[in-house]
C-alpha positions in Angstrom: 9.7 -40.6 18.3 10.1 -37.5 15.8 12.6 -35.8 18.4 15.0 -38.5 17.6 15.1 -37.5 13.9 18.0 -35.0 13.6 16.2 -33.2 10.7 13.1 -32.7 12.7 14.9 -31.7 15.7 16.8 -29.0 13.7 13.6 -27.7 12.3 12.0 -27.3 15.7 15.1 -25.6 17.2 15.0 -23.2 14.3 11.3 -22.3 14.7 12.0 -21.9 18.4 14.9 -19.5 17.8 12.7 -17.5 15.3 10.0 -17.3 17.8 12.1 -15.9 20.5 13.9 -13.3 18.2 10.7 -12.2 16.9 9.2 -11.6 20.4 12.4 -9.9 21.6 12.0 -7.5 18.7 8.4 -6.8 19.2 9.0 -6.1 22.9 12.0 -3.8 21.9 9.7 -1.7 19.8 7.3 -1.4 22.6 10.0 -0.3 25.1 11.8 2.1 22.9 8.7 3.8 21.4 8.0 7.5 22.6 4.5 6.2 23.6 4.0 3.9 26.4 2.4 0.6 25.2 0.2 -2.2 26.6 -0.8 -5.2 24.7 -4.0 -6.8 24.6 -5.6 -9.6 22.4 -9.3 -10.0 21.4 -11.9 -7.5 20.2 -14.2 -7.3 23.3 -12.6 -4.1 24.4 -12.2 -2.4 21.0 -13.4 1.2 21.0 -13.0 1.6 24.8 -10.7 4.2 26.4 -7.0 4.7 26.0 -6.9 4.9 22.2 -7.9 1.2 21.5 -8.9 0.5 17.9 -12.7 0.3 17.2 -14.4 -3.1 17.2 -14.4 -3.5 13.4 -10.8 -4.5 13.6 -9.9 -8.1 14.4 -6.9 -9.7 16.0 -4.2 -7.9 18.2 -4.7 -4.4 19.2 -2.6 -1.9 21.0 -3.4 0.6 23.5 -1.7 4.0 24.0 -1.3 5.6 27.4 0.5 9.1 26.9 -0.3 10.3 30.5 2.7 12.3 31.8 4.8 11.8 28.8 7.0 14.4 27.6 8.3 14.1 24.0 11.8 14.1 23.1 13.6 15.2 20.0 13.9 12.8 17.3 16.6 12.4 14.6 15.6 14.0 11.5 16.2 11.3 8.9 14.2 10.6 5.9 15.3 7.3 4.6 13.3 4.3 5.3 14.3 2.2 8.5 16.5 5.1 10.0 15.6 7.3 12.7 14.8 6.6 16.4 11.1 6.1 16.1 10.3 2.3 16.0 6.5 2.8 16.8 4.1 0.8 14.6 2.9 3.0 11.7 -0.7 1.5 11.7 -0.9 2.0 15.6 0.0 5.6 15.2 -2.6 6.2 12.6 -5.4 4.4 14.4 -4.9 6.0 17.9 -4.7 9.4 16.8 -7.8 11.4 18.3 -9.0 14.9 18.4 -8.3 16.4 21.6 -10.6 19.0 23.3 -8.9 19.1 26.7 -5.3 19.7 27.3 -2.9 20.1 30.3 -2.2 23.7 31.0 1.6 23.6 30.2 3.3 22.4 27.3 5.9 19.6 27.7 9.3 20.8 28.1 10.7 19.6 24.7 7.6 20.7 22.8 9.5 22.9 20.4 11.8 20.0 19.1 8.7 17.9 18.8 7.0 20.7 16.7 10.1 21.2 14.6 10.1 17.5 13.6 6.3 17.5 13.2 6.5 20.3 10.6 9.5 18.6 8.9 7.2 15.5 8.5 4.2 17.8 7.5 6.2 19.2 4.3 6.7 15.7 3.0 3.0 15.5 2.1 1.8 14.8 -1.5 2.4 17.9 -3.5 1.5 17.8 -7.2 3.3 20.6 -8.7 5.8 20.9 -5.9 4.5 24.3 -5.1 5.0 23.8 -1.4 2.1 26.1 -0.5 2.1 25.3 3.3 3.1 27.9 5.9 3.1 27.4 9.7 2.4 30.4 11.9 3.3 29.6 15.6 1.6 32.0 17.8 2.9 33.6 21.0 1.0 34.6 24.1 0.3 38.2 22.9 -1.1 37.0 19.7 -3.0 34.2 21.1 -4.7 36.5 23.5 -5.8 39.1 20.7 -7.3 36.2 18.6 -9.1 34.7 21.5 -10.5 38.3 22.1 -11.3 38.8 18.4 -13.2 35.5 18.5 -15.0 36.2 21.7 -16.2 39.6 20.1 -17.5 37.6 17.0 -19.4 35.3 19.3 -20.8 37.8 21.4 -22.2 39.8 18.4 -23.8 36.6 17.2 -24.9 34.9 20.7 -24.5 37.4 23.4 -22.1 38.6 26.0 -22.4 35.5 28.3 -21.5 33.2 25.3 -18.5 35.3 24.3 -17.2 35.4 27.8 -17.5 31.6 28.0 -15.7 31.2 24.6 -12.9 33.5 25.6 -12.3 31.6 28.8 -12.4 28.2 26.8 -10.0 29.3 24.1 -7.5 30.9 26.6 -7.0 27.5 27.9 -5.5 26.1 24.9 -1.8 25.8 25.4 -0.3 25.6 21.9 -1.4 27.4 18.8 -0.2 26.8 15.2 -2.1 28.4 12.2 -1.6 26.5 8.9 -2.3 28.5 5.7 -1.9 27.7 2.1 -0.1 30.5 0.1 -1.5 31.0 -3.4 0.4 32.0 -6.5 -0.6 33.6 -9.7 -0.8 30.3 -11.3 -3.0 28.8 -8.6 -5.7 31.6 -8.4 -8.1 29.4 -10.2 -11.6 28.4 -8.9 -11.7 25.9 -6.1 -14.8 24.6 -8.0 -12.4 23.4 -10.9 -11.3 19.9 -9.8 -8.1 20.3 -11.9 -7.1 23.8 -10.5 -3.8 24.4 -8.9 -5.4 26.1 -6.0 -7.5 23.1 -5.2 -4.5 20.8 -5.3 -2.5 23.2 -3.2 -5.3 23.3 -0.5 -5.5 19.3 -0.5 -1.7 19.2 -0.2 -2.0 21.4 2.9 -4.6 19.1 4.4 -2.2 16.2 3.8 0.4 18.2 5.6 -1.8 18.9 8.6 -2.4 15.1 8.8 1.2 14.4 8.8 1.8 17.1 11.4 -0.9 15.6 13.8 0.3 12.2 13.5 3.9 13.2 14.1 2.8 15.1 17.3 0.7 12.1 18.4 3.6 9.8 18.0 5.6 12.3 20.4 2.8 12.0 23.1 1.2 15.2 22.1 -2.5 15.7 21.1 -3.9 18.1 18.6 -7.3 19.7 17.4 -7.6 20.9 13.9 -10.2 23.7 14.0 -11.6 26.3 11.8 -14.2 29.0 12.3 -15.5 32.3 11.4 -12.5 34.0 13.3 -10.1 32.5 10.9 -11.6 34.1 7.9 -12.0 37.6 9.7 -9.9 40.4 8.1 -8.5 41.2 11.5 -7.4 37.9 12.0 -5.2 37.9 8.8 -3.6 41.1 10.2 -3.1 39.8 13.7 -1.3 36.7 12.2 0.4 38.5 9.5 -0.9 36.7 6.6 0.5 37.8 3.2 -1.7 38.5 0.0 -3.0 35.4 -1.3 -2.4 33.4 2.0 -5.7 31.8 3.5 -6.2 29.7 6.6 -6.4 25.9 6.3 -6.9 25.5 10.0 -5.7 26.4 13.5 -4.0 23.5 15.3 -4.3 23.5 19.1 -1.6 21.2 20.5 -0.4 20.0 23.9 -0.4 17.1 26.5 -4.0 15.3 26.4 -5.8 15.4 29.8 -7.1 12.0 28.5 -7.4 9.9 25.4 -10.9 9.9 23.9 -12.5 6.4 22.9 -12.2 5.5 19.5 -15.3 6.2 17.4 -17.2 3.2 16.0 -16.6 3.2 12.2 -20.1 2.9 10.4 -18.5 1.2 7.4 -16.2 -1.8 7.2 -13.4 -2.1 4.5 -15.8 -4.3 2.7 -18.3 -1.5 2.5 -16.0 1.2 1.2 -13.7 -0.9 -1.1 -15.1 -1.3 -4.6 -13.3 -3.9 -6.8 -13.6 -3.7 -10.5 -12.7 -6.1 -13.2 
């Protein structure tokens, strides 16, 4: 009966048209994203393989499958809404994982992806605009020397067998980027002082690393942010060519993931960590 009412009919047609347009736009986002998407509904599979969100979330979720994907260069634009990346931002945030195993070879367009990731990294929050971050891309010779230095440190502590095993393991990492923080005369205060510029600069570099890892993840690449005794050895600084006042924030291994680890189950809900005040 209501369909005979022209006002009701017009309203229904408008709703239908909006639904179709929205569905088309949502499909376009999935098909044009650098990642391959598959869509699911419900929470029963949250936390399983392929980068699904953990079971604390509700509603729809997306699962990333970056297998055999090679990143391509993206346009370097900074205005909101521009650029070729249409992937959902929260999806990128929640599906990033620490990758322990990589395929042997870097994807063919990895240099463009890394350049784009560093561009994103340097847009991290930086209180005094000191831009303290530095990015050291290691080549094959330096990588081997760093691996051998680390193996010698492990050998001295745990024996030759452990050192040899660590050497073999580290030589399997395809991409090496050492992120450092460059201190200045003004920022040489104690890290124990919450207001010190050095502490703020270190925090800014950590934010930059997160941006970098998210950008590479969006390009279909995985990362592992690692630090260890080798990073703070004097010989490491000499191998990498660190300047005075420059210290390591982390070594970022990067490449194509062998597989995507399952999402860790978060111990606390938003309600557990969000503290509301009057």
